[in-house]
RODO-2510 file (C-alpha; in nm, 4 decimals, decimal comma):
residues 217
     n   res          X          Y          Z
     1     x    16,3690     8,8897    10,0955
     2     x    16,7259     8,7450    10,0703
     3     x    16,9714     8,8118    10,3560
     4     x    17,1890     9,1231    10,3309
     5     x    17,5503     9,1603    10,4411
     6     x    17,6331     9,3690    10,7517
     7     x    17,7418     9,6613    10,5295
     8     x    17,4173     9,6526    10,3378
     9     x    17,2184     9,6540    10,6608
    10     x    17,4147     9,9665    10,7779
    11     x    17,3110    10,1350    10,4559
    12     x    16,9544    10,0328    10,5021
    13     x    16,9548    10,1677    10,8524
    14     x    17,1153    10,4971    10,7519
    15     x    16,8735    10,5402    10,4511
    16     x    16,5738    10,4645    10,6657
    17     x    16,6637    10,7326    10,9162
    18     x    16,7387    10,9991    10,6660
    19     x    16,4328    10,9193    10,4404
    20     x    16,2107    10,9346    10,7491
    21     x    16,3272    11,2847    10,8522
    22     x    16,3500    11,4334    10,4953
    23     x    16,1556    11,4205    10,1654
    24     x    16,2804    11,1556     9,9181
    25     x    16,4050    11,4131     9,6793
    26     x    16,6100    11,5824     9,9528
    27     x    16,8191    11,2776    10,0528
    28     x    17,1358    11,2204     9,8459
    29     x    17,3404    10,9029     9,8049
    30     x    17,6265    11,1002     9,9387
    31     x    17,4369    11,1737    10,2637
    32     x    17,3470    10,8096    10,2999
    33     x    17,7062    10,7056    10,2470
    34     x    17,8310    10,9512    10,5111
    35     x    17,5534    10,8375    10,7559
    36     x    17,6305    10,4722    10,7005
    37     x    18,0121    10,5184    10,7192
    38     x    18,0636    10,3753    10,3640
    39     x    18,1550    10,4982    10,0231
    40     x    17,8906    10,5804     9,7461
    41     x    18,0541    10,2979     9,5381
    42     x    17,9688    10,0639     9,8240
    43     x    17,6033    10,1642     9,8212
    44     x    17,5812    10,1035     9,4424
    45     x    17,7405     9,7765     9,4910
    46     x    17,4402     9,6664     9,6897
    47     x    17,1656     9,8770     9,5413
    48     x    17,1330     9,9912     9,1720
    49     x    16,9873    10,3250     9,2483
    50     x    16,8428    10,5524     9,5210
    51     x    16,4941    10,4321     9,4211
    52     x    16,5953    10,0719     9,4538
    53     x    16,7367    10,1461     9,7892
    54     x    16,4248    10,3387     9,9067
    55     x    16,2116    10,0531     9,7853
    56     x    16,4212     9,7979     9,9851
    57     x    16,3926    10,0184    10,2989
    58     x    16,0204    10,0029    10,2626
    59     x    16,0217     9,6321    10,1869
    60     x    16,2225     9,5626    10,5021
    61     x    15,9822     9,7591    10,7087
    62     x    15,6922     9,5764    10,5596
    63     x    15,8572     9,2496    10,6321
    64     x    15,9009     9,3307    10,9945
    65     x    15,5439     9,4315    11,0268
    66     x    15,4320     9,1073    10,8664
    67     x    15,6492     8,9095    11,1125
    68     x    15,4653     9,0699    11,3890
    69     x    15,1204     8,9803    11,2499
    70     x    15,2319     8,6134    11,1912
    71     x    15,4052     8,5763    11,5204
    72     x    15,1182     8,6470    11,7674
    73     x    15,0779     8,4031    12,0407
    74     x    14,7989     8,1688    11,9680
    75     x    14,8129     7,9734    12,2954
    76     x    14,6192     8,2553    12,4908
    77     x    14,2703     8,1393    12,5248
    78     x    14,0805     8,4645    12,5647
    79     x    14,0308     8,6735    12,2581
    80     x    14,0665     8,9934    12,4553
    81     x    14,4196     8,8682    12,5616
    82     x    14,5268     8,7966    12,2162
    83     x    14,4001     9,1233    12,0952
    84     x    14,5739     9,3168    12,3687
    85     x    14,8907     9,1280    12,2922
    86     x    14,8645     9,2131    11,9224
    87     x    14,7968     9,5926    11,9889
    88     x    15,0892     9,6086    12,2297
    89     x    15,3147     9,4243    11,9789
    90     x    15,2071     9,6479    11,7010
    91     x    15,2973     9,9684    11,8865
    92     x    15,6319     9,8226    12,0013
    93     x    15,7225     9,7414    11,6322
    94     x    15,6237    10,1027    11,5330
    95     x    15,8511    10,2427    11,8006
    96     x    16,1410    10,0011    11,7483
    97     x    16,1390    10,0424    11,3918
    98     x    16,0139    10,4059    11,3840
    99     x    16,1997    10,5270    11,0641
   100     x    16,0715    10,2332    10,8564
   101     x    15,7254    10,2622    10,9933
   102     x    15,7127    10,6346    10,9331
   103     x    15,8051    10,5705    10,5564
   104     x    15,5327    10,3065    10,5234
   105     x    15,2708    10,5436    10,6777
   106     x    15,3894    10,8353    10,4646
   107     x    15,3655    10,6436    10,1482
   108     x    15,0179    10,5017    10,2308
   109     x    14,8844    10,8527    10,3108
   110     x    15,0468    11,0088    10,0077
   111     x    14,9466    10,7192     9,7629
   112     x    15,3080    10,5970     9,7071
   113     x    15,4042    10,9373     9,5372
   114     x    15,7696    10,8405     9,5700
   115     x    15,7287    10,4922     9,4129
   116     x    15,5396    10,5909     9,0925
   117     x    15,8264    10,4584     8,8755
   118     x    15,8081    10,1054     9,0271
   119     x    15,5296     9,8913     8,8838
   120     x    15,2693     9,7640     9,1492
   121     x    15,4786     9,9405     9,4291
   122     x    15,1436    10,0538     9,5995
   123     x    15,0634     9,6955     9,6744
   124     x    15,3676     9,6820     9,8960
   125     x    15,2375     9,9284    10,1531
   126     x    14,8799     9,8510    10,1160
   127     x    14,9549     9,4759    10,1682
   128     x    15,1342     9,5715    10,4896
   129     x    14,8562     9,7752    10,6298
   130     x    14,6046     9,5144    10,5303
   131     x    14,8082     9,2440    10,6972
   132     x    14,7802     9,4076    11,0415
   133     x    14,4243     9,5346    10,9848
   134     x    14,2947     9,1994    10,8748
   135     x    14,4686     9,0202    11,1648
   136     x    14,2847     9,2523    11,4104
   137     x    13,9572     9,2104    11,2305
   138     x    13,9883     8,8353    11,2411
   139     x    14,0664     8,8397    11,6060
   140     x    13,7633     9,0456    11,6722
   141     x    13,5324     8,8181    11,4616
   142     x    13,6616     8,5149    11,6428
   143     x    13,5745     8,6882    11,9793
   144     x    13,2314     8,7615    11,8526
   145     x    13,1751     8,4148    11,7461
   146     x    13,2852     8,2865    12,0847
   147     x    13,0506     8,5282    12,2563
   148     x    13,3254     8,7338    12,4107
   149     x    13,2633     9,0554    12,2110
   150     x    12,9310     9,2229    12,1249
   151     x    12,8174     9,0907    11,7880
   152     x    12,6438     9,4130    11,6763
   153     x    12,9799     9,6062    11,6495
   154     x    13,1684     9,6339    11,3286
   155     x    13,5093     9,4738    11,3651
   156     x    13,6696     9,6987    11,0983
   157     x    13,5690    10,0123    11,2949
   158     x    13,7408     9,8791    11,6102
   159     x    14,0405     9,7782    11,4025
   160     x    14,0679    10,1297    11,2577
   161     x    14,0522    10,2823    11,6047
   162     x    14,3123    10,0530    11,7610
   163     x    14,5618    10,0818    11,4673
   164     x    14,4935    10,4490    11,4313
   165     x    14,5654    10,5218    11,7910
   166     x    14,9019    10,3420    11,7688
   167     x    14,9875    10,5381    11,4617
   168     x    14,8976    10,8675    11,6234
   169     x    15,1097    10,7813    11,9289
   170     x    15,4056    10,7159    11,6878
   171     x    15,3597    11,0311    11,4919
   172     x    15,2171    11,2606    11,7454
   173     x    15,4557    11,2063    12,0362
   174     x    15,6322    11,5262    12,0053
   175     x    15,3039    11,7235    12,0087
   176     x    15,1560    11,5087    12,2749
   177     x    15,4556    11,5673    12,5105
   178     x    15,3642    11,9451    12,5198
   179     x    15,0146    11,8741    12,6330
   180     x    14,9824    11,8812    13,0191
   181     x    14,7089    11,6109    13,0165
   182     x    14,8921    11,3646    12,7955
   183     x    15,1079    11,2031    13,0743
   184     x    15,1223    10,8633    12,9047
   185     x    15,3628    10,9499    12,6256
   186     x    15,6671    10,8060    12,8069
   187     x    15,4844    10,4917    12,8967
   188     x    15,3692    10,3110    12,5818
   189     x    15,2731    10,0136    12,7945
   190     x    15,0410    10,2122    13,0017
   191     x    14,8960    10,3758    12,6862
   192     x    14,8129    10,0307    12,5418
   193     x    14,6626     9,9214    12,8780
   194     x    14,4396    10,2175    12,8967
   195     x    14,3520    10,2002    12,5242
   196     x    14,2457     9,8285    12,5648
   197     x    14,0542     9,9125    12,8837
   198     x    13,8447    10,1820    12,6949
   199     x    13,7988     9,9608    12,4021
   200     x    13,6849     9,6641    12,5927
   201     x    13,4841     9,8356    12,8791
   202     x    13,3946    10,1795    12,7292
   203     x    13,3835    10,5040    12,9193
   204     x    13,0289    10,4951    13,0562
   205     x    13,0053    10,4098    13,4309
   206     x    12,7417    10,1525    13,3332
   207     x    12,6626    10,0347    12,9857
   208     x    12,3103    10,1550    12,8595
   209     x    12,1702     9,7935    12,8747
   210     x    12,2933     9,7460    13,2288
   211     x    12,1635    10,0794    13,3431
   212     x    11,8305    10,0110    13,1899
   213     x    11,8133     9,6698    13,3718
   214     x    11,8889     9,8474    13,6988
   215     x    11,6132    10,0930    13,6492
   216     x    11,3604     9,8238    13,5938
   217     x    11,4570     9,6480    13,9137
***
């Protein structure tokens, strides 16, 4: 993606926020121009149409997500440390770029209904999701090969649970804050720590195989 001017970046930021909060059809170029503090002519100087601007917003969001997947620390020796760092980074990226993340998630769930006029547009959001999903699966498989994770577990199921939990945290925060028992919403780091603890150690006081061994003793 070629670099953009500061003015074009402001337009992208404004468009991302508006598109995330309203349906694509409800957002006008005039509203984006007002939000960005520029003229409509300035927007059309950078982007040929509203659809081109929308696509660029999604493209930027996917690029930010891809940078996360490619930039995970590889110097950490234990697979569980690398996995925890990835999950924490994924959630941080979702929260930091929540408008763009919301759009990508929406387009994935609604099968790119707003991008039907752009050839191969579905590949953009699918590639973004696959990038993070595949990275988690690869980390898990490497951990299984090292003997750090149980080999009988399907890495794709674990990846679905971890990424899905982060997406729910992003999209369900307003509802979760109204639940008396969901006291982690204001502390995403604590949420990730507890999520990883459950994923790595489970919720049983003793795993079945350990409990069976104790009974035999």
